[in-house]
C-alpha positions, 0 to 999 in steps of 0.5 A: 445710437437711436435713430431719430424720426425725420420731420415730415408733412401731414394732411390735416383732413385725413392724416396722410403723411409724406416726406416732402410738401405737396399742394394736394393730398395723395389720399383724400385729394384735398388742396392746401391741407398738407402741413409740416409736422415736427419730429416726435420724441415719443409719447408724453405722459399726461398728468391729471388736472382739474375737472370742470364738474364731477362725474355723476350717475346718468340718472341725476343729469338734468335734461331740461338744459338740452330742451329746445326753445322755439325760434318763432319760425315754425318751419325752422323749428321743424328742421331743428327738431323743436327749436334752438337748444342752449349751448348748441352750435348750428351751421347754416350753409347756402349759395349767395343771395338765397336768403340765409341772412333774411331767415336768420334776421327774422328768427333773431327778431322773434327770439329778441322779443323775450331774450337778448340776441347778438347779430355779428355781421362780417360781410355787410355793414351795420347800415345794410343789415338795418335796412333789411330789418326795416324792410321785413319788420325785424326791429327789436330792442333786445336785438343787438347788431355789430359789424366785426371781422376779428375774433377777439372783438367778437368775444368782447361783444359777447362778454358785454351783451351777454346774449342767449343767441349769437349769430355770426354771418359768416364764419369765413369772414372772421379772423383770429390773430392766433392762427396763420393764413387769411380769413376763410382759409382752412387754418383760420376757419378751424381756429375760429369755429373751435373758439366759438364752439367752446364759447357757446358750451361754456356760456350755454349760448345758442350759436348760429354760424353762416357758412359759404358753399363751393361751386359744387354745392358742398360746405366751404372749409375743412371737413372738421367744421361739420364735425365740430358743430351740433347741427348742419343745415343746408339752404336750397332753392332756385334763385329765380324762384320764390321757393326755398328749402332748408334741409337738415344734414346733421342734428345731435338733438333731433331727426335728420333729413327733415325739410322746411319750406319757405316763401321768399319775397320782398317783404321777407321770408315766411314758412309754408306749413302745407307746400303740397301743391307747389311741386305739381303742375296744374293742367286740365288735361294729361300731357305726355311725359309727366308723372306724379309721385309722393316723396317723403322728406323727413316726416313730411310726404310731398307730392312731386311731378317728374317731367320727361322729354324725348326727341330724336337726334342725329348726334353720335352721343345723345344727350342725357340731361336731368334737373332736380334728379340724380343723373346717375340714377336716371341713366340706370333707369334708362338702361333698364327701359332699353333692356327690359322693355325694349325701348328705343332710346339710343338715338334720342335725347332724353331730358328729365326734370322736376317741378318747382325746383325740388330735388328728389333723391328718394328711391321711390321716384324711380318708377315715376321717372321710368313711366314719364320717359316711357310716356314721352317716348310713346307720346301717350299721356298717363291716366289722370289722377294717378300717382306712382311709387316704387324703386326700380331694380336692374332686373326690372323688378319693383321694390317696396319703399318705406311709408307707403301708407302715408304717401298714399293717404297724402295722395288721396287727401289731395284729390288723386284717385289711383296709385301704382305701387310695388307688390306687397307694399301695403303688407307690412309682413310680406310673408308668413314665417314658419319655425322648423324646431330651433334650427332655422326660420324659413319664409313661406311664399305668398302667392299673388297675381302679377297685378292686383287692385284694391280699394284703399279708401272711398274713391281711391284705388291702389294697384300693386305690380311686381315688375316694370312690364306689368306696371307699364302695361297696366297704366297704358 
């Protein structure tokens, strides 16, 4: 007798299998993703079926159908890579009340001046959305609004209105009768998103889905949700501040890691084409524990200020707190300070933060964090008009970072007078290459002084240092 395969259970996220049901996947540790799968009788032979369009040489494919069209909001176009692409599905996620609906309503009103837009609201009533539209001036004749929570009713609205842009706010509130579970669950979100993606591709209709986030900031729902859509945007910002940032995480039609800056107030939300001064404090005299750097968000260099506060404590475990910075990287920088520069931080609380609510993940911020902590610990301010760039290694060396010339040029444009960067950052070819026949290529070392100062432009000097000791000695 042929041994039959027993029915088991399988994780819908990673494919992990088990013989009994469990609430948490043993591989990816996700909750509620283990479903029963039936016994497989074998491999089924799939017969050929009808095709939607014949295959043609790639040179004959018309590319104009994938060209972006402007949304009328400049900063949103920057993040999307030029605008909305017909048939593209965009997922916009963010915390509650951060401004997602306001931004999309303004973009919808701008597009509705020329094309038909359908706005489906599942979280608010139509009257509430109308009140917001009155407040921000987003009333247009071609902007249609409907409050629905059923997928079949949503499809009926699309067939009747025939929109060029569909906005669903939010995807977690839409349910389908073809799937089990409650709206917002893993099965429902996967079913609804799959149908909306198929609808967008068939009609060439741009679609924007609003998504919820969990308490740790990640997008709620199954991970397959981010794989199904074409673009993933994340709305960031402090709810107590007017500054908002939209960060691109995934984009099939343009660059990723692009950032758009917005100002949110009672009159609506507007883009900030030049937010250079928002992340730097304005003061007449230098203050200990502050250091300015220049980060690159997508294609935009942004000056940002890092602040540090160091104070003695009697606790056995001193506090290490950071806001807007990677806490693990800050801990590593503090260890380098103690080991390589003999800083006494084991008996002190160390607090680090950024200005303006910006979150810095750029390795070029390492040197600014180190100098800010060193300045706070020694109660000595850094020189006025100074910006610093550089990645710090565990051995205390300074490593070059990308786009140094663009960062330095932006600092010079804003009125800074000095820059401290890793050695060799301005030399795109750090060493000459000599060929020994056809066997090998060996770098020829270039002799440099430990600290070298050159003039980058009129009134702006650039200092290059090889390690953290040389950098700290130079600025203090």
